[in-house]
Each structure stands twice: as structure tokens, then as C-alpha cells.
C-alpha positions as CSV (number, residue, x, y, z in Angstrom):
1,M,-27.5,34.1,1.2
2,D,-30.9,33.5,2.7
3,Q,-31.3,29.7,2.9
4,E,-34.8,29.8,4.1
5,K,-36.0,32.1,1.3
6,I,-34.2,30.0,-1.3
7,G,-35.7,26.8,0.2
8,K,-39.2,28.2,-0.1
9,F,-38.5,29.2,-3.7
10,I,-37.3,25.7,-4.6
11,A,-40.5,24.3,-3.1
12,E,-42.7,26.8,-4.9
13,C,-41.0,26.1,-8.3
14,R,-41.1,22.3,-7.7
15,K,-44.9,22.4,-7.1
16,K,-45.4,24.6,-10.2
17,R,-43.7,21.9,-12.2
18,K,-46.0,19.3,-10.5
19,M,-43.1,17.2,-9.1
20,T,-42.9,15.5,-5.7
21,Q,-39.8,15.8,-3.6
22,S,-39.1,12.1,-4.4
23,E,-39.4,12.8,-8.2
24,L,-37.1,15.8,-8.0
25,G,-34.6,13.9,-5.9
26,E,-34.6,11.0,-8.4
27,K,-33.9,13.4,-11.3
28,L,-31.0,15.0,-9.4
29,G,-29.6,11.8,-7.9
30,V,-30.3,12.7,-4.3
31,T,-32.6,11.5,-1.6
32,E,-36.1,12.9,-0.8
33,K,-34.7,13.9,2.6
34,S,-32.1,16.1,0.9
35,I,-34.9,17.9,-1.1
36,S,-36.8,18.4,2.1
37,N,-33.8,19.8,3.9
38,W,-33.3,22.3,1.0
39,E,-36.9,23.4,1.1
40,N,-36.9,23.8,4.8
41,G,-33.8,25.9,4.7
42,R,-31.7,23.5,6.8
43,N,-29.0,23.4,4.2
44,M,-28.2,24.2,0.6
45,P,-27.7,22.0,-2.5
46,D,-24.1,21.1,-3.4
47,L,-22.7,23.6,-5.9
48,S,-22.5,20.9,-8.5
49,L,-26.3,20.5,-8.3
50,F,-27.1,24.2,-8.9
51,K,-27.3,24.0,-12.7
52,P,-29.2,20.7,-12.9
53,L,-31.6,21.9,-10.2
54,C,-32.2,25.1,-12.2
55,N,-32.8,23.1,-15.4
56,E,-35.4,20.9,-13.6
57,L,-37.2,23.9,-12.1
58,N,-36.9,26.0,-15.3
59,I,-35.3,28.9,-13.5
60,S,-31.9,30.7,-13.8
61,L,-29.0,30.5,-11.4
62,N,-29.7,34.1,-10.6
63,D,-33.3,33.2,-9.7
64,L,-32.1,30.4,-7.5
65,M,-29.5,32.4,-5.6
66,S,-32.0,35.3,-5.1
67,G,-34.8,33.0,-3.9
68,E,-37.2,34.7,-6.3
69,K,-37.8,35.4,-10.0
70,V,-35.4,38.2,-11.0
71,T,-36.7,40.9,-13.3
72,E,-34.6,42.2,-16.2
73,K,-34.2,45.6,-14.5
74,E,-32.7,43.9,-11.4
75,Y,-30.8,41.2,-13.2
76,Q,-27.3,42.8,-13.2
77,E,-27.5,44.0,-9.6
78,K,-28.7,40.7,-8.4
79,L,-26.1,38.8,-10.4
80,E,-23.2,40.7,-8.8
81,E,-24.7,40.3,-5.4
82,N,-25.3,36.6,-5.9
83,I,-21.7,36.1,-7.2
84,I,-20.4,37.5,-3.9
85,H,-22.8,35.4,-1.9
86,T,-21.8,32.3,-3.8
87,I,-18.1,32.9,-3.2
88,D,-18.8,33.4,0.5
89,Y,-20.9,30.3,0.7
90,T,-18.2,28.3,-1.1
91,N,-15.5,29.5,1.2
92,K,-17.6,28.7,4.2
93,K,-18.2,25.1,3.0
94,I,-14.5,24.7,2.4
95,N,-13.7,26.0,5.8
96,N,-16.3,23.8,7.5
97,R,-15.0,20.7,5.6
98,N,-11.4,21.6,6.6
99,N,-12.4,22.0,10.2
100,F,-14.3,18.7,10.2
101,I,-11.3,16.8,8.7
102,G,-9.0,18.6,11.0
103,L,-11.0,17.6,14.1
104,I,-11.1,14.0,12.9
105,L,-7.3,13.9,12.5
106,I,-6.8,15.5,15.9
107,I,-9.0,13.0,17.6
108,F,-7.6,10.0,15.8
109,G,-4.0,11.2,16.4
110,I,-4.6,11.6,20.2
111,L,-6.4,8.2,20.4
112,I,-3.5,6.5,18.5
113,S,-0.9,8.0,20.8
114,I,-2.8,7.1,24.0
115,T,-3.6,3.6,22.7
116,A,0.1,3.0,21.8
117,V,1.2,4.0,25.3
118,A,-1.5,1.8,26.9
119,I,-1.1,-1.3,24.8
120,F,2.5,-1.8,23.8
121,P,5.2,-2.7,26.4
122,S,7.5,0.2,27.2
123,E,10.5,-1.4,25.5
124,S,8.6,-2.2,22.3
125,S,9.6,0.1,19.5
126,W,6.1,-0.1,18.1
127,G,4.8,2.0,21.1
128,S,7.0,4.9,20.3
129,I,6.5,4.6,16.5
130,Y,2.7,4.7,16.9
131,S,2.9,7.5,19.4
132,I,5.0,9.6,16.9
133,F,2.5,8.7,14.1
134,G,-0.3,9.9,16.4
135,V,1.5,13.2,17.0
136,I,2.0,13.8,13.3
137,L,-1.6,12.9,12.5
138,S,-2.9,15.3,15.2
139,F,-0.5,18.0,14.0
140,L,-1.9,17.7,10.5
141,G,-5.3,18.2,11.9
142,V,-4.3,21.4,13.8
143,S,-2.7,22.7,10.6
144,R,-6.1,22.5,8.9
145,F,-7.7,24.6,11.6
146,T,-5.0,27.3,11.3
147,K,-5.1,27.7,7.5
148,R,-6.9,31.0,7.7
149,L,-4.3,32.6,10.0
150,A,-1.4,34.7,8.8
151,Y,1.7,32.6,8.1
152,P,3.6,33.7,11.2
153,K,0.7,33.0,13.5
154,R,-0.1,29.8,11.8
155,L,3.5,28.7,12.2
156,L,3.6,29.6,15.9
157,C,0.3,27.8,16.6
158,N,1.3,24.6,14.8
159,F,4.8,24.6,16.4
160,S,3.4,25.3,19.9
161,Y,0.8,22.5,19.5
162,F,3.5,20.1,18.3
163,L,5.8,20.9,21.3
164,I,3.0,20.6,23.8
165,F,1.8,17.3,22.5
166,V,5.4,15.9,22.5
167,A,6.0,17.3,26.0
168,V,2.8,15.6,27.3
169,L,4.0,12.2,25.9
170,M,7.4,12.7,27.4
171,M,5.9,13.6,30.8
172,I,3.7,10.5,30.7
173,D,6.7,8.4,29.8
174,Y,8.8,10.0,32.7
175,I,6.0,9.3,35.2
176,G,5.9,5.7,34.1
177,V,9.7,5.4,34.6
178,V,9.7,7.0,38.0
179,N,6.5,5.5,39.5
180,I,6.3,2.0,38.0
181,H,9.9,1.5,36.9
182,Q,9.2,0.9,33.2
183,A,11.8,1.4,30.6
184,P,11.6,4.8,28.8
185,R,9.8,4.6,25.5
186,F,11.5,7.5,23.8
187,S,15.2,6.7,24.5
188,L,17.6,7.8,21.8
189,V,20.2,5.2,22.6
190,K,20.0,2.0,24.5
191,V,23.3,0.5,25.7
192,T,23.4,-3.0,27.2
193,G,26.0,-4.3,29.6
194,E,26.3,-7.6,31.5
195,N,23.7,-6.8,34.1
196,I,22.7,-3.3,33.1
197,I,20.8,-1.3,30.5
198,Y,21.5,2.4,30.0
199,Y,18.8,4.4,28.4
200,D,19.7,7.8,27.0
201,T,16.6,10.0,26.5
202,P,16.5,13.6,25.2
203,F,16.1,15.1,28.8
204,Y,17.3,12.5,31.2
205,D,19.1,9.1,31.4
206,V,17.9,5.9,33.1
207,V,20.2,3.3,34.6
208,R,18.6,-0.2,35.0
209,C,20.7,-2.5,37.1
210,N,20.4,-6.2,37.7
211,V,18.0,-6.6,34.8
212,D,15.1,-9.0,35.3
213,K,16.3,-10.0,38.8
214,D,14.6,-9.7,42.1
215,D,16.9,-6.8,43.2
216,E,16.5,-5.0,39.9
217,T,16.7,-1.2,40.3
218,F,15.9,1.9,38.2
219,E,17.7,5.1,38.7
220,V,16.9,8.3,36.8
221,I,20.0,10.6,36.4
222,K,20.7,13.9,34.7
223,N,21.3,13.7,31.0
224,Q,25.1,13.2,30.6
225,K,27.8,11.8,28.4
226,Y,28.3,8.1,29.3
227,D,31.2,5.7,28.8
228,R,29.8,3.1,26.5
229,N,32.8,0.8,27.1
230,N,32.5,0.8,30.9
231,I,28.7,0.9,31.2
232,D,28.7,-1.7,34.1
233,N,30.4,0.8,36.4
234,Y,27.0,2.6,36.8
235,C,25.7,-0.3,38.9
236,K,28.6,-0.5,41.3
């Protein structure tokens, strides 16, 4: 589809009808700038405007898509060619829209996760909730980008992205636990004793002794089964 040729043809037909860009835009419910963009070949009218535009310019859809008046002899050949071009154009617009929405979802998902980690205290459940929401939002964005892939490749790409994103959040959480002695955000179980809190995360455990005292300590240990009834023994 030759956008520049079609744009020049629209301008030529408009002038023959003695209409300004503003007048044509008013009839079609679009801005004068939109008409200018069509005529300069910067973009194409929305598909929903093809028929109304043809009516205003007194041309056929086949003429519009060809960027010229089509003779009866060429009509069938041009029609088939333009149908293929229209399908390609439609698919391209859909893909561009999906990619744009996907990019927005990815960016917002990442921002939400980062903001949740930065704003909410480590022991606030809201931090982990918003982080997970950000992961899901970002994952939906990636799934839009991979729609054109074969199902096995799409599944692999989406799953890999999800795992990498979760792993990055887990790593940030682990660094916070080790370096600044904050409670892990993504603990599966939190068991509280007299002077101890035991955090069970998917990959490691954290023992927090003498909670909120001057001699408070954090110890990261291997993921293990713990004795819920004798949790205070971990601080002896």
C-alpha cells in the first residue's frame, strides 16, 4: 500500500471537489491536521473512515486503495490486489496497537513493582501484593508482544520472562535482608515467638532475634523445616 500515492490522490480529489482540508475534516469528524497527515503520506485514515471518505470524494474504495482512478479493464485485478493490501494494513495496525499496549503494560508493571519495594515497609503485606500485581501486569504486556509466535515459543518466552522478573524481585529482597537487615517481603510463613520472628521464604529462611531491641540480629539460614512450637530455640 503506497501511502504517499494515496495521500496525493486524496488531495487531488479534495481539490476537484473544491473543499478545504478543514471542510473535509468537518464532514468526516476529524481534524484538519489528520487530513494533512493523510495527504502528506504520514499515515492512513482509519478503516472506518474509508467509505465515508470515498463518498465525500466521489470515488470508489478501489480507487482510494489504488491511489488513482481505476479503469474497468483493471478493476478486478486492482480489487484483488487492494484486498490483500488492506488485510496486510489491518494486521499491521493491530500488531502496532498490541505492541503499544504491551509496552505500556510492561512499563507500568515494572514501575509498580519498583515503587512497591521502595515505598512500603518490608513487613507490609501491601508491598508484596503490589509487587506481584506489577509482575502480572508486566507479564500481560509481554504476552501481547509474543502473540505472533508459535504456541511453544510463546509459552517459553512468557514463562521465561515471568521467572526472570520474579527472580529479580527475590534477589532485591534478599539483598535488602542481608545488607540492611530488613524483613523479607516474600515470606510464605511468618512465625512469632517471645523475642523472635522466623520467616520462611521459598529459597531461604530468616531468623530475627531480640526483635526491636538494641541487640537485634538477623540470620539468614538454609531453607529447612522448623519446629513451630520451639521457635525460641533458634535464638539461643
